C-alpha positions as CSV (number, residue, x, y, z in Angstrom):
1,X,-2.8,18.9,5.9
2,X,-1.4,16.8,3.0
3,X,0.7,13.9,4.3
4,X,2.6,11.0,2.6
5,X,3.1,7.6,4.2
6,X,4.8,4.4,3.1
7,X,2.7,1.3,3.6
8,X,4.0,-2.2,3.4
9,X,1.6,-5.1,2.9
10,X,2.1,-8.4,4.7
11,X,2.2,-10.0,1.3
12,X,2.6,-8.6,-2.2
13,X,3.9,-11.5,-4.2
14,X,2.0,-11.4,-7.5
15,X,1.7,-8.6,-10.1
16,X,-2.1,-8.3,-9.6
17,X,-2.0,-7.4,-5.9
18,X,-0.4,-3.9,-6.1
19,X,-2.8,-2.8,-8.8
20,X,-5.8,-4.1,-6.8
21,X,-4.4,-2.4,-3.6
22,X,-3.9,0.9,-5.5
23,X,-7.6,0.8,-6.7
24,X,-8.8,0.2,-3.1
25,X,-6.6,2.9,-1.6
26,X,-7.5,5.5,-4.3
27,X,-11.2,4.9,-3.4
28,X,-10.7,6.2,0.1
29,X,-12.0,9.8,0.4
30,X,-9.0,12.1,1.0
31,X,-6.4,10.0,-0.8
32,X,-4.9,12.1,-3.6
33,X,-2.2,9.8,-4.9
34,X,-0.9,6.2,-4.7
35,X,2.5,5.1,-6.1
36,X,3.1,1.3,-6.2
37,X,6.7,0.3,-5.6
38,X,6.5,-3.4,-6.5
39,X,10.1,-4.4,-6.0
40,X,10.3,-2.5,-2.6
41,X,7.0,-4.1,-1.6
42,X,5.5,-0.8,-0.7
43,X,2.8,1.7,-1.5
44,X,3.5,5.5,-1.2
45,X,0.2,7.1,-0.3
46,X,-0.5,10.8,-0.3
47,X,-3.6,11.9,1.6
48,X,-5.4,14.8,3.3
49,X,-5.3,14.0,7.0
50,X,-8.4,16.2,7.5
51,X,-10.4,13.7,5.5
52,X,-8.8,10.3,6.3
53,X,-6.1,8.7,8.3
54,X,-3.4,5.9,8.0
55,X,-5.6,3.6,10.1
56,X,-8.6,4.2,7.8
57,X,-6.5,3.4,4.7
58,X,-5.0,0.2,6.2
59,X,-8.4,-0.8,7.5
60,X,-9.9,-0.5,4.0
61,X,-7.2,-2.7,2.5
62,X,-7.7,-5.2,5.3
63,X,-11.5,-5.3,4.8
64,X,-11.2,-5.7,1.0
65,X,-8.2,-8.0,0.6
66,X,-7.5,-9.5,4.0
67,X,-4.0,-8.1,4.0
68,X,-2.4,-6.5,7.0
69,X,-0.4,-3.3,6.4
70,X,2.4,-1.7,8.3
71,X,3.7,1.8,8.2
72,X,7.3,2.1,6.9
73,X,9.8,4.9,7.1
74,X,11.3,4.9,3.7
75,X,11.5,2.9,0.5
76,X,14.1,0.1,0.5
77,X,14.2,-3.2,-1.1
78,X,13.3,-6.2,1.0
79,X,15.3,-9.4,1.2
80,X,13.5,-11.6,-1.2
81,X,12.7,-10.3,-4.7
82,X,9.0,-9.9,-5.2
83,X,9.2,-11.6,-8.6
84,X,10.6,-14.7,-6.9
85,X,7.6,-15.1,-4.6
86,X,4.9,-15.2,-7.3
87,X,3.8,-18.8,-8.1
88,X,2.7,-17.8,-11.6
């Protein structure tokens, strides 16, 4: 069954992180789409749950980037603007 989940990284401060995360998530077998929502600090991931799981996706990001992910209910802007947290 095709599912969609919102994942929120523990940090996503600089513009290069979402693109890197997207590349990692897309490489997981069963993931069909990844939308980066930079200002909301979130990734919307569409996947086939017969081929992968939320835990497999978050584990892959953790292994590749050392970033913890949490599952979110919906897209909503966090408190601090993402552009304000990037040191570049």
